[in-house]
N, C-alpha and C positions, 0 to 999 in steps of 0.2 A: 505493500500499499502503501502511494506515493506518500512522505512525513512531512507535507507543505499542506495536505488536506486535513480535514477541520470539525473530524463530524461532538456532535453534538451530545452532551452525556443520551438523551430521547434517544436519537437515531443508535444506537449503542444497543442502546440494549432492546429493539422492537429489528437489532436487527440481533441476537442471542432469544430471541423468540418468535424469527422461523422454521419453521419448521425439519425443516430440511437439516436444520443446526446439526453440525457431531455429533453424534452421543457418547462416552465411555466405549458402550458398545464397537462402535467404528472404531474407534481407536483403540484394541488394545491388540486386537490381531496384528495393527498396521503399527506401533510399536516395542514388543513387549514375546517368546512364544516362551512353550512349554505354560504357558497358565492354566491353571488348578483353579476350581473355586470352593470356598469353605462355610459351611453355608453355617447360620447358629449363636445366640449370645450364650447359650446353656445355662437363662434362665426359662427366659415367654418361648421362644419362638425365631426364626429368619425373617429380618427382612431384605423386599427382594427390594426398595428406597440409594440402601448403599450392599455396594459388591463388594466383595473385599474375597481375595482370594493368591498364590504367590504364581510370577511368572520367573522370565529372566527378563533384562534391557541389558543386552551385550554379553550371555554372558552370564552376567554378573548377576543370580535372583538377590529376591527382593519380595519387600511382600507391598499387593498393591492395593487400597479399601481409596471410592471409588460414588461417589452423587450421581443415578441414576436417573437418566429421563430418557421421556420414550417419543417417540413420533409420530403415535395419532393417537388419538380419543382412551384404544386400547390397550396399549402399551404403557400407557400415560399409568391407568386405571388398575395395572397390575402392578407398578413404581411404583401409584398412590401419590403422580403426580412429582416423581423426589423427590413428597414431604420427606422422612425420616421416621423413623416412631422410638422407641426410647431405644427398647431388643435392637436398631439398628446402630444405633453407635454404642450398645453394651459388642457388641459384634465385631463394629471395629477397636475399637478396645485392649477385648482378644484376643484378637489378629496381632495389633501390635504389643502386648505380649510375646505370642510367645514370637514373635518380629525380636524382640529384644532377650530372648532363652537363647536366637537360634542365632543372632547374629548380622542378622541380613536387616538388612537399605526399610527402609518402611515409605511409600510414593503413595500421594494421598488428591485422591481426586473432585475435587469442587464443584460442585451443579445443581442447585435447591434453593428453590421462591423464598425458605424457612423451613424446620423442624414443621412437624405435624400438631396443632393445637389442640387438636382433639376430647373429648375427656377423658375414651381406655388412653392414650396417648399419658395424659396426664396422671394417672389416679397408677401410673405401670412408673411415676417415675420417671417423668420427662427434663422438668428444669434441672434433675441432682445427673443424669443420667448425659446431659450436655454440661455441669458443673467440670465432672468424673474429668471431662475424653479432656479440657483442654487444665485444670488440675497435673493427669497424669501421664498429658503428652506432653511437660513442660520438663517431668524427669525424665521421659524412654530414651535407656540409654542404649541410642543407638539410630542413625546418622537418618530426621525425615524431609521434603519434601516433598512441598504440593503444590497443588496448580489453582488456576479459579479456570476451568471449561465455560465455561457463561455465568452463571448468570447466581451468583454467592453475597449470601439474605440473610441478614439475620444469623440465633447459637446457631443456625441449625448447617449455617458454613463455615464459623471459625471456628466450628467443634474440633473444624478438620483440618482447623487454619495453625495449630499451634504447630511450627516449625522446623527447626536451622534453614531452611531457604524458601518463599514465596515466590511463584512467579504467575504470571497475568496472561488468560489471549488478552496482545489488541483487544479486541470489542469488550471484554468482559467484564459487570460489573461486581464491587464489594465492597457490601457495609453490614451492621449490624439493623437494616431495618431497610424494609422495600420500600419506596419508595413513594408506594400507594399507600400503610400505613405512616409512612413520617406524613403524606398529604393528609392523610386520616384519624393520626394524636396530633399536629399541629393549628391545622386549619378546619378538623371537622369533614372533607372536600376531600374527600375518597379524587375525586374524576381533575384534582391538578394533579393529579400523578407524574407530569411535565414535568409542572410548574418543578418542584419538589427534586427530579433525578437532577433539573439542569443550578437545581446549590449549593447538592446535597453531595461534591468532592465520588466523585462513585466507581467511577471510571482507573482502569490502567497508569494512565502517563499521573491520576491523583496519588493512589497506594503508591510510588514509589519515592512524587513529591516528600508527601508525608510520614516519608515508612518506616508504609506500614505491607510496603510487596518490595524484595531487591527488582526483582527482571520482569520485562515485558517480552512476552514473548511476537514474533509476528503472525499475520492473518493472510494472509491472499486476498486482493483490492472485491472488499462489497465484504464480503465472510467468510467462514472455514469452511463452507457449506458450501460453495466457488470452489472449493481444490480441495478434499477432505487430508488427498497424500502426503500432497505442501503440507498442512500445520502440521498432522503431524510426526513431518521427516524435522520439525521445527522444535513438536515438546520435545520429543527424543532428543535432540538434536542437543537443548535446552538440560535436559535429565543424564544426558551422559559426562555434563562435566561438572556439574552441581556432588553427581554423584561420587568421583573419580577425586572429587575433592573435599570431600565429608568425608569420602575414608580415610583418606593419610591422617587426619586428624585425631586424638588419644576421643574415649571420650567423657573426659574430661572437663576438659577445652573445648568436646563439641555443647554442651552443657551453657558454659559459662554462658558463652559465643551465641548460645540461644538463648539465657537472660535478656545476656543485655541487648541483645534485636527485643524483647519486651520492651523495658522499663526505657525504652528511649522513642519511645511513638511518641510522643504532647510535650513531649518537650517546648520550651518555646523561648525567647529572649524580648526584654523588653527595652 
């Protein structure tokens, strides 16, 4: 994409909501080999909104944890429109600790409008599951790399965002609340979503400038759906470079850097 092209945040939101935008299921076979999916949280059940398993990135065994979007209404119903239940986050944490035990790096893919807020999810401890994910990923003794593929909304996204390095696809957005939710709370008018989107600082450029993300992964002109293979190559190139860098460092050094990465967010001077 031409670096001089300026795309408004709301237009980026429309790009990532394109029904043809690639999902993690499109990227998996293009980036990883020998993928083997693992299921269940060992407490309640298996949440299809979060996919987890083991694969290889350029021959290196890694644990993959990803939020899953669908391409049509049937796929979206199956994955609950990419809104994880608490068992999804508990599955993710189970697999992360398994990776820690066997010294496998963890690669997380974020793509959700937010965690599911239904009564059942709340009864089963949605808030606790997200909080525990944030807490335990911070001290996970193995490298963690996260990539925002499209929509990174609310705690549903932040739960997989505690990492050593965070990258965002060029048109991806990342925020503690969705623009529609922001407008609903601030102005009591969800129809002001576009206005909210344009002032919330949610783009990849915003995230890098604020120190929330470290890298922007280029997309083809018009969005990833125009050339999924090239986008996958760009993601793979970032992951390979980041992974090799993180694996040269000691775990204690990684944990210190991870801690400092989040402590410096929000720093300002007068």
